[in-house]
N, C-alpha and C positions, 0 to 999 in steps of 0.2 A: 692571217688577219681575221678570218671568220671565227677562229677559236678565241682570239683575244677579245673580239667584240662580244662573243657569247659570255665569256667570263666577266667582262665589264658590265654587261647587261644584267647578269645574275647578281653581281655585287650590288648594283643599283637597286634591284628588286628587293634584295635582303635588307638593304639600308632603308628602303621605303617601308617595308614591313615592320622594321624595328621602330621607325618613327610613328607608324600607326599604333603599334602596341603601346608605345610610351604615351601617346596622346590618349588612348583609351584608359590606360592606367591612371593618368593624371585626372581624367574626367571622372573615373570611378572613385578615386580618392576624394575628389571634391564633393561628389554626391554622398559619400559615406562619412564625410567629415562632420563632426558634431561641434557646434560653436560653444563658447564658454557659457552662454546663457542657457542653451538647451541642456548642456552637460550638468549644470547646477540644478536645473529643474528636474532632470531624470534622477539625479542623486537624492534630491529632496523627496521625490515620489517613492523611491526604494526605501529610504529611511522611514517614511510614514508607514509603508506596507510592513516593514520589519517590526515597527513598534506595535502595529495592530495585531501582529501574531504573538509578540513577546509579552506585551503589557498585561493582557488578560491572565496569562499563566503566572506572571509575577504577582498580580493582584490576588489570585486564588491562593498562592503560596503564603502571602502575607496574612491572609485571613486564617489560614490553617495554623499559623504560629501565633495568633492573637489570643489573649486570655479571655476567659468568659466575662470578666468584669469590663474589659475594654469593649467587647462586642455589645454588651448590654448598655453601656453608657454612651458610646460614640458610634456604634454600628460598624459597617465595613469601612476600613481606611487603608490607604497604601502604607502608612507608617502607624502601626498601632501604638497606643499609649503604654501598653504592657505586653511583653512577649510571654508565650507559654508553649511548652512542648506537650501539653496534656493530650492533645489529639493523637499525636504519634505514639505517646506512651500507651494510650488506650488501645490503639491498633496493635501495638507491640504485645500487649497482654493477650491479644487474640491471634498471636503469630502462628499457633498450631493450625488453626482453621484457615487463616489467610494463606499460609505457606502451602498447604495442601491444595487449595484452590488455585494458587499461582502455578503450581506444577501441572495441574490439569489444563490450565490455559496455555502454558508453554507447550505441552504435549500436543494439544489440539492445534495450536498455531503452526508448529513445525511440521507435523504429519499432514495436516490439511493443506498447507502451502505446497509441500512436495507433491502430494497427490493431485492437487488442483493444477499446478504448473504442467505436470506430465499429461494429464487429460486434456487440458485446454490447448496446449501447443500441438498435441497429436491431432485433435479435431481440426484445429486451424490449418495444419499442414495438409491434411487430407482434402479439406475443402478448397485449398489453394491450387490443387493439381488440376489442370485443364482436362487431363485424360480420365479423371474419375467419372464413371458413368452416372452415378447417383448424386453428383455434385449439386445439381439444381434442387433435387428433393430434400437433401440434408441441409442445404442452405436455408430453405424455407422453414425446415423443421427447427433450425437454430434461431432464425430471425423472428418467427411468430411469437415465442415467449417473451421477446423484448417489448412487445406491445400488449399481449394478452397473457394471462396466466390462469391456472385452475383455481386459485384462491387458497386461503389458509386451510379451510376445511378439507379440501381435496388432498393437499400435501400432507396434512396430519394423518388422514386415513391411509395414504400410501405408505408413509414412513412408519406408522405404528402397527397397522393391521396387516399390511402386506410384507413390508421389509422387516418388521419386528425390531425397530431401532430404539424403542422407548427404554430409557434407563441403561443405555449403552453409550460408550464414548463415541461411537460412529454416528450417533444422532447429532453430535456437535460438529462433525466433520463433513459427512457426505452431502447434506442439503446445501452447503455453501461451496462445494468443491468446484463446480462448473457454472460459469455465467455466460449467457449468450453474448453480452457486451465484450467480455474478454476473448471469446472465440472469434468474434468479428475482428478484433484488434490483431490477433495472431494471423488470421487469414489474410488480412490486408498487408501486414508486414511481410509475410512469406511471399505473397504474390508480387509485391512491388520492389522488394529488396533482394531476394534470393534469385539470381539469374537461372533461367531454365537450362542454360548450357551446363551448369554444374551438375544438375540432376541427370541430364542426358549423358554426360561423360561418365558418371558413376554407373549408370545403367549399362553402358557399353562395356565397362570393365567387369560387369557381372554382379554388381552390388544389388541386393534386394532393397525394397522400399524401407524396411525396418533399419537396415544398415545405413541407408542414405539419411534417414531421419536422425538416428542416434549418433552417427560418426561424422556427418557432414553438416546437416542443418542446425542441430542444437549448438555445436561449438561456435558457429558464426552468428548465432542469434541471441547473444547475451543481452543486448538492450531490451528486446521484447520479453525475454525471460525475467529480467529484473523488474520490468514494468508490471507484468502479471503477478510476480512474486510479491511485490510491494502492495498491490491492490488486495491480494488474498491475505497477506499478513495483517493489513489494517482491518479487513472484514472479520477475520477470525478473532483477532485480539479484542476488538471493540464489541463483539457480539455477546449479548446477554439473553436475547430473545429465545434462541434455541434451547438454552438451559431451562428457562421458565416454561417452555412449551413441552419439552420431552423428558426432562430430568426431575424425578422426585427423590432420588437417592442423594443425600447430602454429600456422599463421598465422591460424586461425579460432577458436582456443581462447579462452574468456572468462576474465575476471580471476578469478572465483571458482574455476573449474576449475584454472587455472594455480596459484593460491595453495594450493588443496587438494593438488595434486600436489607442490608445494614442501614442504608440511607432511609429506606421507606418504613422499616419495621424493626424497632428495637427488640421486640420479642424474639426475633430470629436469632439474635446474638445471645439473649438470655437462655435460650434452649441449649446452648453449647455447654456441656458439662465440664470442660477443661478449665473454665475460669472460676467456677465454684462460687458464683455470686447470684443473688436473686434478681428478679426483674426490677424491683424497687431500688436495689443497690445500683443496678446498671443505670437507671434513669437519673439517679442522684449524681453519679460520678461521670456520666458521659457529657463531654463538651460538644453539644449537638452540632452547632454551626461549624465550628472548626474541624470537627470530624468529617463532615460532608466535604469540605474543601481538601482535607488531607487525603480522603479517598480518591478525589479527582486527580490529585498530584500523583498518587501511587499508580493510577491507571495510565496517565499521560507519559510519564518518564520512560518506562521501558520501550514503548513504541516509538518515542522520539529518538531514542538511542539507536533504533534499527535503521532509520532512514539513511545515515551516512554510508552504510555498507552498500546501498543501492545507487548512491548519487553518481559515482564515476561511470556507471553503465548508462545512466541517463545522458550524461555528457557525451559519451561515445556514440549514443544513439542520435544525438543532435547533429553530429559531424559525419554521419554515414552519407556517402555520396558526394561529400565536399571535394574530395580529391579524385580526379579522373585519371586513369592510367591506360 
């Protein structure tokens, strides 16, 4: 009888637990349920946000394919009265210079992103280890530059007179490779996401810190790697200031700096011997306004195409910790 009563009691307890779980599930579903009005409102907000991002790019593109006459008569319009590819033809005539600058930008972006991700994640991992004796000192050393910095003059003196980076490809890579903000992101990710038990287990098995970092930490840290890589890719691709500051050799100038010079100074293009035209001829043939917009499109499209490669890692990063086992 005691056994039967215990079994019956256990069954009743399990049934009661199921009822409680079902009630909690229903309650959670009610709290998470979105009504038709709210759903419509959210959809409308997302549509507006999407248009805010897309419409300016479309507007710039339409200006870039507008004819000089249309711009002179009607100004900027979403639908020009006359279309023209003169801006892109003009840039195509400068394809030698632009293509070389594009290769420089691609090289700087790829190499700089790889170096930056490795350095940033390595620093973040070291600072996330509680056993690291100099953790406090290096944390402050990384944190202080987020608030104060030595200024442009100090960085210029260090990079030019001490490191001798002027007119080298490294002048476009090393100054942007490591950011205190990115290091703090990596430190927080490793400290809050990577269990200490994994590291301790690897130590017991005789793995060194370098092996733990390369074979265990990095493979399970794709979300933060993608985040830092995306930040660095944007920073390197959109940077023109380093070229204007450290580069005087036209063979090392980046695409953004080149196009920025083209936008500001027509004489920079006229000095290119490949086109075989004088400054006055350039001024007469150049569709100034549409070329500026075409330059903006050329800069935006490549970096916009890079984002989808990182998107799935952001999604996986959002779901980390959602399933408990």
